Residue, then its C-alpha position, 0 to 999 in steps of 0.5 A: x548408593x554411591x555407585x548408583x549416583x555415579x552411574x546416574x551422573x555418567x548417564x546425564x553427562x553422556x546425554x548432555x555431552x551427546x546433545x552438545x555434540x549434536x547441537x554444534x554439529x547441526x548448528x554449522x551443518x550445511x546442505x544443498x539445494x535451491x534458494x526458497x522463499x520462506x515466510x515468517x508469519x505474525x504470531x508464529x512461535x520459534x518452534x513453529x518457525x524451526x519446524x517449517x524450516x526443517x519441513x522445507x529442507x532448509x535445516x537439519x534440526x528444528x530442535x537445534x534451531x529453536x534452542x539456538x534462537x532462544x539462546x541468542x534472544x534476537x527477535x525474528x522479523x515477520x516477512x518473506x526471506x530468501x533462504x538456501x539449504x547451503x546456509x547454516x542455522x547460524x546464518x539463517x537465524x541472522x537472515x530472519x532477524x535482520x528484517x531484510x525481507x524479499x517482499x517488495x516495498x510498494x508505495x502507491x501515490x495519492x491520486x492514482x486510479x486502479x488502472x495505474x495501480x494494476x500497471x505498477x504492480x504488474x511491472x513489479x511482478x507482484x500480479x499478472x496484468x489486469x488481475x487487480x483491475x478486474x476485481x477492484x474497479x468497483x473499489x475505485x476511490x477506496x484503495x488507500x494510497x500508502x506504502x505496502x509490503x507485497x511478496x511476488x505473486x500475491x493474490x489480487x484479492x489479498x492486495x485489494x483487501x489490504x488496501x480496503x482495510x487500510x482505507x477503513x482504518x484511516x477513515x474510521x473516525x471521519x464518517x465519510x460518504x461516497x459523495x465525500x470520496x468522489x469530491x476528494x478524488x477530484x480535489x486530489x487530482x486538482x490540488x498541487x499544494x496542501x493549502x489549496x485542497x480545502x479551498x478547491x473543495x469549497x469551490x466545487x461545493x459552491x458550484x453544486x449549491x448554485x446548480x453550476x456544472x463543476x467543469x473539473x478537468x480531471x473528470x474529463x481526463x478520467x473519462x478519456x482514460x489518461x491524465x494527459x492535458x485535455x483540449x477544448x474539443x475534449x470538453x465538448x466531445x467526450x461523451x461520458x457521465x464523468x464529463x462535468x463540462x456536460x453534466x450537472x452534479x458530481x460524477x457517478x463515482x470517484x476518479x482516483x484514490x485520494x489520500x487522507x488530506x484530500x478526504x479531510x478537505x472534502x469533509x471540511x471545505x473552506x467556506x468562501x464565495x469562490x466559484x472559479x480557480x486556475x493554476x499558475x505555472x508553479x502549481x498554486x491555485x488562484x481563486x475568483x468569485x466571478x467569471x469576469x474576475x477569473x478571466x482577468x486574473x487568467x489574462x494577467x497571469x499569461 
């Protein structure tokens, strides 16, 4: 009986020792090859990540990776990482738990139109020029400006959907309409300071209520395809349904992608009798109830 127990002990000891040797050899083992983009997705188990690393030829043993990761108890971060086979399992795990991904962290400012977003993502080499514009023009106004993580060569459809989903999430309790977003987009381009947003929204709603043309410069800029300052000639000669110096009512669609503050301003405009405003050199808006008052304040500010 003792002899059998001794044999069992030797077998177990040999197996443990063999695995320990295998473990430590593979833990520091390095291979050769090119750097690859390796994706860690939400919900993946440590074993799944190890299996994928081995399939990609980045490590020699998924088992060793899994045991080592569990021993370390460090949290592997979701993202895209630059990994090379010349790195050991120790080094690779350190990269995956660092959170230093190779994704581009992209901030889309409030007030950009889809053409600007397309150009920016093209510069960052995330998309091919024109591909987002082609599929997302109809979504102008609903591509929520925010900070996103996109990896190189992300499909434009995925970018559009993520921005639309973000819009829906941010506005889920606001019960916005398309008309709200159209107004919010004008407010976004007009307001330089947060305290002016609701007042500006109120001015435009007052003008609509009195059947006055909005006469909003940003709508003419949108029609021209540039945010550069416009001239009196532009007011008169830009022939477009977006020219609110020529046409009554709101333009047919949003002129940019507004942020949440402008959306809230459109939903909750400040009540007043104001029908006019202009911007001082510092960007603050000056409001008036009559054209005579408006022109007098303009003259005074010059």
